[in-house]
RODO-2510 file (C-alpha; in nm, 4 decimals, decimal comma):
residues 188
     n   res          X          Y          Z
     1     m    -1,9369     1,0442    -1,0344
     2     e    -1,9342     0,7648    -0,7619
     3     k    -1,6367     0,6623    -0,5569
     4     i    -1,5476     0,3757    -0,4274
     5     a    -1,3191     0,3181    -0,1222
     6     l    -1,0197     0,1288    -0,1139
     7     d    -0,7592    -0,0763     0,1003
     8     v    -0,3921    -0,1359     0,0933
     9     v    -0,3979    -0,5243     0,1310
    10     a    -0,0789    -0,6393    -0,0163
    11     l     0,2111    -0,6118    -0,1648
    12     t     0,3913    -0,8518    -0,3738
    13     d     0,6481    -0,9094    -0,6395
    14     s     0,5020    -0,8474    -0,9718
    15     e     0,5047    -1,1701    -1,1954
    16     s     0,4103    -0,9493    -1,5426
    17     h     0,6699    -0,6597    -1,5045
    18     p     0,9813    -0,9074    -1,3328
    19     g     1,1952    -0,6402    -1,0638
    20     n     0,8894    -0,4402    -1,0128
    21     f     0,6101    -0,5130    -0,7229
    22     a     0,2508    -0,5056    -0,7464
    23     l     0,0158    -0,3552    -0,4959
    24     i    -0,2828    -0,4829    -0,4372
    25     l    -0,6153    -0,2557    -0,3377
    26     e    -0,9075    -0,3986    -0,2312
    27     e    -1,2589    -0,2367    -0,2163
    28     r    -1,4085    -0,2270     0,0976
    29     s    -1,7606    -0,3316     0,0329
    30     g    -1,6892    -0,6073    -0,2486
    31     g    -1,4547    -0,8579    -0,3655
    32     r    -1,2552    -0,6788    -0,6727
    33     r    -0,9136    -0,6294    -0,6429
    34     l    -0,7088    -0,3752    -0,8358
    35     p    -0,3313    -0,4482    -0,8841
    36     i    -0,0888    -0,1901    -0,9689
    37     v     0,2521    -0,2115    -1,0703
    38     i     0,4739    -0,0020    -0,8994
    39     g     0,8512     0,0223    -0,8421
    40     k     1,0563    -0,1100    -0,5866
    41     a     1,1534     0,2356    -0,4471
    42     e     0,7788     0,3235    -0,3997
    43     a     0,7320    -0,0412    -0,2786
    44     q     0,9784     0,0180    -0,0130
    45     a     0,7812     0,3355     0,0742
    46     i     0,5034     0,1731     0,1357
    47     a     0,6080    -0,0889     0,3191
    48     m     0,7912     0,1147     0,5607
    49     a     0,4837     0,3248     0,6300
    50     l     0,2690    -0,0251     0,6409
    51     e     0,5039    -0,1802     0,8693
    52     n     0,5733     0,1534     1,0813
    53     m     0,9305     0,1403     1,0579
    54     q     1,1015     0,4952     1,1015
    55     p     1,3903     0,5418     0,8640
    56     q     1,7320     0,7432     1,0164
    57     r     1,6463     0,9557     0,7971
    58     p     1,3277     1,0684     0,6214
    59     l     1,2218     0,9667     0,2786
    60     t     1,1137     1,1330     0,0045
    61     h     0,7075     1,0937     0,1204
    62     d     0,7828     1,1401     0,4950
    63     l     0,9466     1,4678     0,3802
    64     f     0,6862     1,5777     0,2336
    65     k     0,3986     1,5205     0,4595
    66     q     0,6234     1,6956     0,7239
    67     t     0,6241     1,9601     0,4367
    68     l     0,2282     1,9397     0,4843
    69     e     0,2100     1,9764     0,8574
    70     a     0,4821     2,2590     0,8525
    71     l     0,2043     2,4333     0,6395
    72     q    -0,0703     2,3423     0,8419
    73     a    -0,1892     2,1293     0,5326
    74     t    -0,3562     1,7538     0,5586
    75     l    -0,3816     1,5241     0,3088
    76     e    -0,7966     1,4078     0,3187
    77     e    -0,7662     1,1607     0,0764
    78     v    -0,6270     0,9931    -0,2704
    79     f    -0,8728     0,9395    -0,5622
    80     i    -0,7477     0,7086    -0,8599
    81     y    -0,9498     0,8440    -1,1427
    82     k    -0,8926     0,7201    -1,4362
    83     m    -0,6574     0,4287    -1,6282
    84     e    -0,5519     0,4372    -1,9528
    85     e    -0,2647     0,2249    -2,1338
    86     t    -0,1491     0,0471    -1,8060
    87     i    -0,1329     0,3979    -1,6317
    88     f    -0,3360     0,5155    -1,3499
    89     y    -0,3660     0,8398    -1,2613
    90     a    -0,4327     0,9640    -0,9685
    91     n    -0,4821     1,3215    -0,7543
    92     l    -0,4079     1,4242    -0,3713
    93     q    -0,6812     1,6442    -0,2311
    94     l    -0,5475     1,8520     0,0326
    95     k    -0,7174     2,1046     0,2763
    96     n    -0,4857     2,3714     0,3856
    97     s    -0,5261     2,5749     0,7626
    98     s    -0,7822     2,8209     0,5662
    99     g    -1,0140     2,5237     0,4762
   100     q    -0,9124     2,5269     0,1398
   101     v    -0,9505     2,2143    -0,0714
   102     l    -0,6489     2,2045    -0,3256
   103     t    -0,6168     1,8769    -0,5728
   104     i    -0,2542     1,7587    -0,6818
   105     e    -0,1893     1,5585    -0,9585
   106     a     0,0190     1,2436    -0,8377
   107     r     0,1200     0,9098    -0,9651
   108     s    -0,0660     0,6374    -0,8421
   109     s     0,1847     0,5142    -0,5995
   110     d     0,3466     0,8009    -0,4749
   111     a    -0,0302     0,8746    -0,3603
   112     v    -0,0641     0,5648    -0,2177
   113     a     0,2479     0,5974    -0,0128
   114     l     0,1519     0,9013     0,1126
   115     s    -0,2455     0,7903     0,2201
   116     v    -0,0532     0,4921     0,4580
   117     r     0,1394     0,8074     0,6256
   118     f    -0,1722     1,0254     0,6724
   119     a    -0,4210     0,7583     0,7449
   120     c    -0,6519     0,9431     0,4595
   121     p    -0,8919     0,6923     0,2664
   122     i    -0,8345     0,5904    -0,0769
   123     y    -1,1156     0,6036    -0,3899
   124     t    -1,1117     0,4814    -0,7205
   125     t    -1,4080     0,4360    -0,9379
   126     s    -1,6408     0,1698    -1,1063
   127     e    -1,4732     0,2090    -1,4600
   128     v    -1,1351     0,1794    -1,3061
   129     l    -1,2236    -0,1083    -1,1365
   130     d    -1,4039    -0,2763    -1,4346
   131     i    -1,1022    -0,2089    -1,6131
   132     a    -0,8395    -0,3191    -1,4200
   133     g    -0,9823    -0,4776    -1,1361
   134     f    -1,0126    -0,8630    -1,0862
   135     t    -1,2087    -1,0999    -0,8791
   136     n    -1,0020    -1,3867    -0,7433
   137     e    -1,1078    -1,6045    -0,4935
   138     s    -0,8333    -1,8394    -0,4915
   139     s    -0,5202    -1,5543    -0,4942
   140     t    -0,2193    -1,6648    -0,2542
   141     v    -0,2018    -1,2984    -0,2076
   142     v    -0,2059    -1,2019     0,2089
   143     s    -0,5236    -1,0221     0,2445
   144     k    -0,4807    -0,8803     0,5784
   145     k    -0,4439    -0,5601     0,6750
   146     g    -0,1807    -0,3916     0,9102
   147     p     0,1415    -0,4337     1,0245
   148     f     0,3362    -0,8296     1,0120
   149     s     0,3497    -0,8007     1,3946
   150     d    -0,0582    -0,8091     1,4304
   151     y    -0,0472    -1,1578     1,2207
   152     p    -0,1149    -1,4597     1,4212
   153     l     0,2419    -1,6895     1,4405
   154     k     0,0770    -1,9481     1,1964
   155     e    -0,0053    -1,6872     0,9466
   156     l     0,3508    -1,5594     0,9210
   157     e     0,4604    -1,8919     0,9161
   158     t     0,2515    -1,9921     0,6076
   159     l     0,3537    -1,6682     0,4006
   160     l     0,7152    -1,7309     0,4792
   161     a     0,7071    -2,0383     0,3174
   162     k     0,5245    -1,8537     0,0361
   163     l     0,7745    -1,6503    -0,0638
   164     l     1,0801    -1,8908     0,0088
   165     a     0,9347    -2,0793    -0,2476
   166     k     0,8887    -1,7536    -0,4968
   167     e     1,2319    -1,7171    -0,4709
   168     d     1,1452    -1,3573    -0,2528
   169     y     1,4657    -1,3930    -0,0137
   170     q     1,4292    -1,0130     0,1001
   171     s     1,0494    -1,0496     0,1967
   172     a     1,1077    -1,3414     0,3412
   173     a     1,3761    -1,1994     0,5481
   174     r     1,1702    -0,9342     0,6791
   175     i     0,8594    -1,1596     0,8322
   176     r     1,1627    -1,4117     0,9125
   177     d     1,2837    -1,1359     1,1861
   178     v     0,8871    -1,0682     1,2968
   179     i     0,8211    -1,4470     1,3839
   180     e     1,1867    -1,3959     1,5674
   181     k     1,0751    -1,1314     1,7754
   182     k     0,7513    -1,3451     1,7882
   183     k     0,9255    -1,6840     1,9334
   184     n     1,1604    -1,4853     2,1509
   185     r     0,8499    -1,2974     2,3209
   186     k     0,6955    -1,6285     2,4221
   187     s     0,9658    -1,7892     2,5893
   188     p     1,0628    -1,7013     2,9491
***
């Protein structure tokens, strides 16, 4: 079975599941996107890692990463291998200090939260993309990767306007803070 590489391209409010978030993954060598509905805690964990934010105390995913590192194990890849009845199945491919590869079952949201901390690849299958993927050239989801501080000011202002129109004030506040920091750096 061929593995297809994915990148995290966005986190947004889930329109189909109010109160939850949609994690958007995009195939690296194609245009298909894979939306996965995740909870608020998992969305926060992913967003914090993407934004390089450091909590005062380790969150669960940070604790797991520190534990793996203390055991001299690394996360080699995340594999979202199946979807059944709207549930995505994923596993973690770990390598321990003796080179042994271990496979551990995980929720896809937790697996992605760990992948962004370890900067390891995320893969899926053609079958999963065929079932749950979509191609949408006119999507309003921002498809830039990396922390918001890397976005041009104009893109941030556009994103802020979209978030305010959707009444996503929590995300809008984060974007507003980044805009203010960027503007303050430009001021003499």
